[in-house]
Every structure is written in structure tokens, then in C-alpha cells.
N, C-alpha and C positions, 0 to 999 in steps of 0.2 A: 594381690588380694584386694587392696584398697582400690586399685584401678577397676577391678571387676565389680566391686560394690558401687563405684561411681557410675559405671555404665548402666548397671541395673537400675540405679536410682534415677538416672536420666531417662531410661526407657519408660519407667513407670511414671515419672514426674511430668513428662511432656503431655501425655493425654490428660492427666489431672489438671495441668495448667490450662490446656485448651478448653476443657469442660468448664473450669472456673471462669475463664474469660468470657465464654458464651453466656454463662449464668449472669455475670455482671452486666454484660451488654443487654441481655433481655430485661433485667430489672431496671436498668437505666432507661431503656426504650419504654417500658411499661409506665414508669413514673412520669417521664417527660410527656408522652402522648396523652396520658390521663389528665395531667394538669392543663395541657394546651386545650384539650377538648372542653374541660370545665370552664376555662377562661372564655372560650368562644360562646358556650351555651349561656353564660351569664349576660352576654350582650344581645342574645337573640330575642325575637318578639314572640316566640312560642316556648312552652314549658319543656323540661327535659327530665329524663330518668337516668340515674347513675347506674351503670352496669360494671361488672368486674371480669367479664370475658371480652375477648377481642370483638370489636364492634361489628364486624362482618365475617366472623369465622364460620365457614361451612362445616368444619369438623365439629365445633362445639354445638352447632345447630343439629347435626345428625346425632351426636352423642347425647343430646339433652333428653331424648326419650328415656334414657336410663339414669342420667346424672341429675336431671331437674328435680325428681322427688326428694333426693338427699339434700340438695341445696335449699329447696323450699322448707325442709324440716328444721333448718338451723334456727336456734332460739333468737328472741328479740327482733324478729323480722329481718334478720341479716340476709336471708335468701329471697326476699320478696321481689327483688329486681329480676330474677330469672323468669317470672311470670310474663314479662314483656318480650323475652327473646328466645324462649324455648320453642321447639318445633311445633308448628301449627298453633301458636299461642292465641292468635286472634280468633281462630275457629273455636278453640276450647272455651273461650270466654265470650263468644258470640259478639265480639267487637265492642264490648261494653267497658272493659277494664280502664282504658285510658279516658273514656268519656266521663266515667264516674270519679276517677281519682285525679285526673289532670284537667278536666273540664275543657278539653280541646280535641279537635279532630286532626290536628297536626302536632307532632312532638318529636323531640330528639331522644335518642339513646346515646349517652356519652360515656366513654371509658377508654381503656387502652386501645390504641390504634386510631383514635379519633371519634367522629360522630357519625350517626346514621339517622336519616329522616324517615319517619313513618307518616303516611298521608291517607286519610279517609274522608277528606273534604272534596266533594265533587268538582267544585270550581278550581281548586288547586290542581286536582288530577287533570282536568281539562287543559289547564295551562301547560302542564308538563308534557302530555301526550301530543299536543299540537305544536309544541316547539321541539320537534324531534332532533333537530341539529344541536340544540342546547342541552337536551336531556336524552342521552343515548341509552339504548338497551344495555344492560349489564351482561355483555356477551359471554364473559367468563362463566357465568352460571349456566349457560346453554351449550358451552363448548363440548360437553360430553355427548350431546345429542348429534354431534357431527361424526359419530363413530363409523357411519357408513359413507360419509362424505359431507362437504359443506352444503348448507341448505338455507332456505329463506329465513329460518328461525335462528340460525347461528351466526349469520354474517351481519355486518353493519356498513354504513356509508354507501359508496358507489357499488360495492358488491351486492348489497341488499337491493339497491335499485335495479340492478341487472337481473337478479333472481326474481324479484317481484314483477318486473316487466314481462317475464316469460311465464311464470307460474300463475299469475293473477287472471289473465284473460280466459284460460280454459274453464274456470268456474263460471259458466254462463248459463243462460236459460235452456239451451239445448242439452247441456249436461245435467241440469236440474230435472228436465223431463226424463232423461235416462235413469237418474237416481230414483225418481218416482216409480217408473216401470219395474225396476229391479227390486225395489222395496216391497211392492205389491206381491211379486212372485215369491220372494224370500219370506215375507211375513206370513203368507199362506202356508208355506212348507213348515215354518216354525210352529204355527198354530196347530197344524195336523199332529205334530209330535207332542204337543201339550194336551191334546184332546183324544188320544188313542193309546191303547196298550200295545205291548210288543206283538200281539197277534193281529193288530190292525182294527180292533173293535173299539167302538165309541167308549170313552172312559174319561176320568178326570184324575190322572196320576199327579202325585205331588211333585212339584218342581223344586227339587232340593237346592239347586245352585243356579239361581236366576241369572247371576252375573256371567256365569260360564256360557249360557245360551245367548245372552245379550251380546257377548263378545263374538260368539259364533256368527250370529246374524249380521252384526256390524262388519265383520271381516268379509262375509259373503257379498254384502252390498257393495262395499268399497272395491272388492276384487272385480265385481261385474261392471260397475260404473266407472272405475278408474283404469282397469286393465283388460276389460273384456274377457275375464276368466270366469267361466260359469262353474259354480260348486254346488252339486246337488246336496240337499239337506242330509246330514250324515246318519240320521237314525229315524226309525218309524215312531218311536216313543221315547220320551225323556226318562221313562222308567227302565229303559234298556241300559245294561252296564257298559255298552260300547260307547267310547268317546270319539269325537270327530277325527282325532289324529290316528285312530286305529283303523280307519276305513281307507280303502284304496280308490273310492269313487271320487276322485278329485282330478278334474281336467287341469293339468299343469301347464305352466309356460312351456315346459319341455315338449308337450304334445303339439304345441302350436309352431314351434320353431323348426325350420327345415333341417338345421344342423344340430338338432337337440342331442344333448348328452344324457347319459343315464344318471338320475338323481338318487341320492340315498334317503332323501326326505321329501315328502309331498310339500307343495307350496304352503298349504294350511298348517301342516305339522311344523315346518321351519318357522313360520310367522308366530305360531303359538309359543314355540320354544324361545324365540328371540324376545318376545314380550315378557315371558316368564323369567328369563335369565338376564335381561338387559342390564341391570346394575352390575352384574359380574362380568358381562362382556365388555362393559365400559371400563371397569376398574382393572381387570387383569390383562396383561399384555397377551397378544395373540399367540406368541410362541409358548407361553406358559400353559395356556389352555390346550394347545395342540399336543404338547408333550407330557401333559399331566398324567400321573398314574391313576387318577380318579376318573371313572367312567363319566360321571356327571359333568366334570369340567371339559372332558373331550367332547361331550354332547353339546356343550355351549359353543365350542369352536365350530363343530359341524353345522349347527343351526345357523351361525353367523356366515359361514362359508357358503352354505346352500342358499341363503337369502340373497347374497351377492350374485350367485350363479343364476338363480331364477330371474332376478331383476335384469341382469345383463342380457339374458335371452329375450326377455320381453322388449327391452330397448332395441336390440338388434332386429327382432322380428318387425317391430313397428318402423324402424329405420329402413329396412328392406322394402316394406310396403310403400313407404313414402318415395324412396328412390325409384321404384318401378312404376310410379304413377306419372303421367305426363304433367308438365308444368301447368297446362290449362286446367287440369282437373284437381289440382292440389287443395283447392278450397272445398271440394266435394265433401259434404257432411258424412257420407258413407265411408270415407277413408278412415280406417281405424275405428269405425262405428261410433265416432265422436266421443270415445272415452277420454278420460283425463290425460293419460299418458300419451296417447296419439296426438292430442292437441298441444301438449307441452313440446313434443318433438317437432311438430309443425311450426310452433311459435319460435323455437330455438333455431330452426333451419331457415326461417324467414329473414333473419337479420344476422349476417355473418359476423358483425362486430359485437353482437350481444348474444352470444351462445352459451349454452351450458355444456360442460364436459360430461363424459359418461359417469364419472364419480359424483359430480354435482347432481346429475339426474337421479342416481340411486339414492343420494342423500335426501333429496326432496321427496322421492317416493316413500322413503322410510318415515319421514316426518308426517306425510299425509296418512300413512297407515297408523302411526301412533295416535294422531289426532282423531282419525275417523274410526279407529278400532277401540281404543281405550276410553276416550272421553265420551263418545256417543253411546257406547255400551253402559258406561256409568250413569249417564243421564236417563237412558231407557230403563235401567234397573230401578233407579231412584223413583222415577215417576210412576212406574207400574206398581211399586210397593205403596206409594202415596195414594194411588187410586184404590188399592185394597184397604188401606187404613181409613180412607174417607169415601164411603160408598155414595154419598150424596153428590160429590164431585164426579165420580165415575158415571152416575146416572145422567148428569148434565152433558158429559162428554159423549155418551152413547146417544143422547137425544140429538146432538149436533151431527153425529154420524148418520143417524136415521134420516135427518132432514136432507142430507146429501143424497142418500139412496132413494129418497122419495121422488126425486126429479128424474130418476133413471127409467128408461124403458126396459122391458124384459130382454135380457141378453147383453145389455150395456154394462161396461166396467168403469172403474175409476179412471178419470182422465186428468192429467196434471193441470192443464190450462184451465179447465172448468172447476175442478174440485179442490185443488190445493188452497186457493184463496178463501174457500168456505170453512176451512179448518181453523177458525179463530180461537175457539176455546182450547183446542189441542195445542195450538201454538202458545197460548197463555199458560197452559199447563207446563210446557217445556221451560218457558221463561221463568216461571215461579219456582220450578224445581232447581233451575240453575241459580236463581237468586239466593235460595236458602242453602243449597249444597253445591257451590261452584267447584269446578275441576281443580282450581289452584287457589291457595290462600292469599298469595301476594304476587305482584309483578315487579321484578327488580329493574331499576333505572339507575343512572349515575350522571353526575356532571363530569365530563371528561377532564382528566388531569391536565390536558393541554390547554384548557380554557383557564388561563392564569387569573382572569378577573372574576371568576365565579359567575353565578347567575342569581337573579333576584325575582321572586314571585310575590304575589299579593295574597294575603290571607287576612280576612276580616278587616279589610281596608288599610292594612299595615304592610309595609315591605318586609319580606322574609328573604334574607341573604343566605345563599348556599355556597360554601367554598368549593374550589375545584377539587376533584377527586372524591367527592362525597357520594356515598351510596344512598339510594332512595328506594323505599318499598311502598308501592301503591297497594294499600290494604284492601283487597277485594272483598273479604268477608265483612269487615266492619262497615265499609261503604254501602254494601248491598243490604245491610241490616240497619242502616242509620235511620232512626225515626224522622229525621229532618226531611228525608226524601221519600220515605215509604210509610210514614204514619206511625202511630203508637202501637199498631198491631204488626209491626215490621217483622217480628219473630214468628208470626203465624203463617200457616200455609193457606193462602187465599188467592188462587189463580184468577178469580173474578175481578181482582183489583186491576187487572190488565185490560178488561173489557170496557170500552168507552161507548157512549151513545152514538147513533148514526150522525154523520156530519162532524165528528170530532175534529177540531183544529189544534194541532200540536202547538204548545206555547213556544216562545223563543228560547234558544239555547237548550234544546232538547234533542234527543236522538231516537230515530225509529229503529227498534231492535228486531222488527219482523216486517220488512218492506212488502212482503207478499200478501199481507193481511190488512184489511181496512179497519180503522177505528180501534186500534190497540194503543194503550198508554205509551206515550213517549216520555221516558224519564229524563231528568236533567243530564246534560252532558257530564260524563264521568261518574254517574251514580250507578251504572250497571256495567260490569266489566267481565262477565263470564266468557265473552268472545273477545276479550281484550278490548281496546278502544283506540281511537285516533288512527294515525297513519299505519301503525303496526297491527291493526285489527285482524281478526282471524279470516284467512282467505276462504276457508271451507265452511263458513257460517251457514250459507244458504244450502249447501250440500247436507249439512247435519240437520237443519230444520226440516227440509223436505223429507229426508229419511225418517226422522223421528215421527213427524205428523202422519206419514203414510203407514208406518208400522202400527201406530196406535189405532188408526182408522181400520186397519185390517184385523188386528187382534181382538178388538172390542165390538165388532159389528154384530156378531151372533153369540158372543161369549162374554162373561164377566170374570174378573180376577178377584180371588178371595184369599185372605190369610188362612193358614192351616192351624187348627186348634191342636196344641200339644199338651199332653197330660191333663186332658179335660178342661183346659182353660177356657173361660168365657171370652166373648168378643172384646170386651173392654181390657181385660188382662192381656190378650194377644195383641191388641192395638198398642198398649203401653210398651210391651216388649219389642214390638216392631219399631216404634218411635225411638226407643233406646238404641236399638241396633242401627237405625238410620243415622243417629248422631255419632256413633262410634266409628270415626273415620281417621285415617292418617294419610299423609302424603307418600305415595310411592311414585309411579310415573305420573299419576294424577291422584287427587284425594279419592280414596276408595274405602267402602265399607269393610269392616273387619269381621263381621259375622253375617252369615247368610240368613235371610228371612224366607221361610218356606211359603209357597203360594200354590194355588191350583186354579185352573180355568174351568168354569162350569157354564152350561147352556143358560142363556138369558131366560129368566122366568123360573129357574130352579135354584136361585141363590139361597143359601142357608146360613151364611156366616158373615154378617148377620142376615136374617130373613128380610126380604124387601116387602114393602106394603103392596 
């Protein structure tokens, strides 16, 4: 009996002892790293904030959406620290919190696990991004985006150089011209659905979900310009209950491939589903989604599987085209219609020592779709609503569009080479929208742990030492709203701030954010990061700018966009509600509005909300 009791006690005692030892080890680690971080901060040349969560915990950051309100509510200011580290903190406080409380654009958060540096000083940001070997990308934060394969966003070092060498050159002027053509065609189809009812009669139906249609047109443009896949616009009118994924009018990769297999989902359907379910596709293992008893989870697996299948067919089809072309003709611009994928395959095949595997190609295609689909749609939605909120800006944009068409002869259409450079205010509109509502709140960097000596920066003419293994966040929101670079009206929507007089000469240490347009403001290096900055800048920036400018030029040529009055609200009330909805954003794949703003398109000259003079 005593022996039995001893065995039972041992069986129950061992787990308890193990748990106890883990708790003791955690408490020891917590106190030790907490004290070490504070000792370091005391010697630094910039201020610090004490926090009580792990200094770079992604789990705490994600959970803070629900936990932060409770921590903030603690008495005596005990929870004030969480304002600095909760999810999208800088966006919520418009980048002002640390400037008002710490009087600094560079500061530390110190707590268990060490210290983390937050930067919203353009000069320091410029130092960091141009010393890319000393301050590497925090790849672990992007690793989940390698769900379909390694890509230019998720790799570092020599692998990044290989990916960049192959994926960079295809974003060229010939591809920009193709983007322009496709955007004109898709923009007109989109406008038709905004200005007709289900019977095809002229009308001004309410656009209930502008983001949905912005994502649809962005997907159509990138599918055309990147993969030579033409997708007819899915509906005659936005008032129709039919959604794009419910239509079969979708020319698939399968229809282009000689050895095509039967697909269970159209290309557009599977991309829509992948974007919708991406966090779950990343988080849950493939086998669990495949064998799940829940239909929604099985659909997640199906969309992921179908995406790979469509992409493999596209790659095989382009590879077969390249293989069947004579060596002398491989540079022919007609091969693959000069789309992005064709050029990537050609670039990969050109250097046998610097190639991309099929998995890496799919991974890069996925990243291009995410960037060209999600972020472009976000920007288009944001700026269209801003134009409805600020009719005076919309009138100025339309005047610019009119001036472009005034040079046309009857029957002439928009031409990339001639007309895109004239879209200065439209480009300024995009840049201002991105400045106020960037796609990401921060860009993660780090000093590699292998760099045992750490790194030193200069801030306000003083050295700033950063230990090895330190995480750094480049604060996009705070920097782009910093009055030091954007003036005392930095929180206001003023696209005209970007327009400079003829003959404008950019000051030293500035960057041209829209090289295709003359006399636009060149902000200080590091002050504008919506397209990232430095060596890791966005590859598809010109693609996105050409697409955006062209779509705006098409949508607003003959029509105006207006807010929709709900419950008899006047324009000022509707405007305030729309501004509140614009501000209500949170990070998903990118920062996205949480509430829809209803709009409608009306014939120019018949505007009524508000009436025009």
C-alpha cells in the first residue's frame, strides 16, 4: 500500500516539479533581462519607456487588441506603458505620443527580454536603410508570407540579392505601358458597373462596398499585366447581388495551358479565398485544413491548393513558350506579351547560376499579388473616399484630367508615354493618401546577433549605440506625420503640398517619390516610407502608381464621386462620419478600414452632395 502511494505521489509530483521549475526559470529570466535592459537604457543618449510585456512579443502585440483596454484602465497610471506597444499604437495616436511625452523621435522600450528601438527621425531612418548589411530586415516577421514559397520579401543576404536580381528588372517601362493599357480597359468596365443598373440603363447605384470593387479591379489589372490573364468585369451593375466569384466568365490559367487539368475553383475565386483566409492558411498545418470536419477549413485548403495549381500551370505555360522560341528571338518583346511572369522566367533562364526554383517563383508571384491586390486596392479606396469628402480637390483633379483630354484629337485615347507624366495632381493625391494612411504602421529591422560589436548611429549629433540582437521599428506613421518634415498642417489632407513650381530643384538628401512626374515635392530621405525605402524599397512602386493614376483618370473623366446621405444626414455630418470611418483602421494583411463608406458616381454637372457652383 505504501509502495502504491509512493508511486502515485511520484507520478503527480514530477509534473508539478517540472511546472514549478519552469515558473522559477521564467521569473528569473524576467527579472534578469528586465534589470539588464534598464541598466543599458540608463547609459543611452535617447529616452526610454519601461514596459512589462516581452519587448518584441508578437503574441502580446496581436492580443493587445483585447487586453490593452484592461491594462490601460489600471489605476495610478500603471497601465500607461501599454500605449507605446499595443497593436497599431503609433497610428492610433497619430505619432504624437512619444513626441509629446518623451520629446524625442527616437526612443527605447525596455522590459523583459531586453530593449527595442523605435525610430521616427528621417536622418536616423536613412542611416539604417542604407546600411542594410548592418541593419537587416527582421525576416522572422515576414516568414509567414513564405507560405507558398521563399520570395524577395522573406529572404535576406545572398538569397535576397538573387531574388532581387531576377524579380527587379521585369518592372520596367514596357511593363508600365502594359499596366497603363490594362488599367484603362478595366477602369472603364468598373465605371460602367458604377453607372448602370442591372438592366443596363444609365443610373447611379449606391456602391455599398467600395473596397470589394477596388480589390476586384486591382486583381484584374495585376492578372492582365503580370500573367496575361484577361478577366471580364463580373457584373453589369454593382447593384446586382452577383459577386465576382459566382461568375464563370473567367479565363483561367487552365484554359491557356495545353495540359490543363480541371479546376475546382476559378483563378479569381481562389485568389479571393486565399486573401480572405490567409491568416488561417498560415497558422493551421496543411493536413489539419485538408482533413477538418468543418467545410470552411476544407475550403481554405482547397483555395491554397488551387492557387498553387493555377500558378504552376502559368509557369509551365510560359516556360514552354520560352523553350519553343529560338535563341535569337528570346528577347522579342512579344514573347509572353511582356507580362511580369514571362519576364521573370526569361530573367531566371538567362543566368543558370542565378535561377529561381518553381517554388520560389510561386512564392514571388504570391507576394506580387498580395502587394498589387491588397495595398493598391486600399489606396484606391482611401483616395476615392477622400475625393468625395473634399469636392474642391476632386474638381482640381478633374481639371487636370480635362487638360489631358484637351490635347486629344477625336478618336484618340490615353497613351502612357504622353499622358501619364501629365497626371501630377493625381500622383500627388496618391502620395498624400499614402502619407496619411500608409499600408503598414512600422517596418521591422534588427542588428544581427552575429554582429558582436553592435552598431552605432548618430542622432542629434550624438552617438547612439545599438547592441547586437536588438529589434528596431521604423515608425512609418509617426515619421510621415512629423511636423518637422511636413509642416504644422501635417495631419491635414493637402495633396497640393506635393506640387512644386516649374523648374523645381530637389534639395540635397531628398528622394523623388514619383520619378515619372516633374516638379513634385522631394521629401527628406527617410521621411516618406509608404513604399518602404532604401535598398529594400518596393519593387512594384511604379506598377502601383501607373495603375492608380490611370484608374482615377478614367473614373473621373465624365463622372464625379459623392458620399451617400444616410438617414437624412447633411453633407457636413456625412463628411464627419466618413472621416471617422477612414480613421478606423487596423492591421490585417495591410492596414484596412473597418467600416464601409457608401458612395455613388454621378454625371459631372449633376453633383448634388454637395451641389457644385
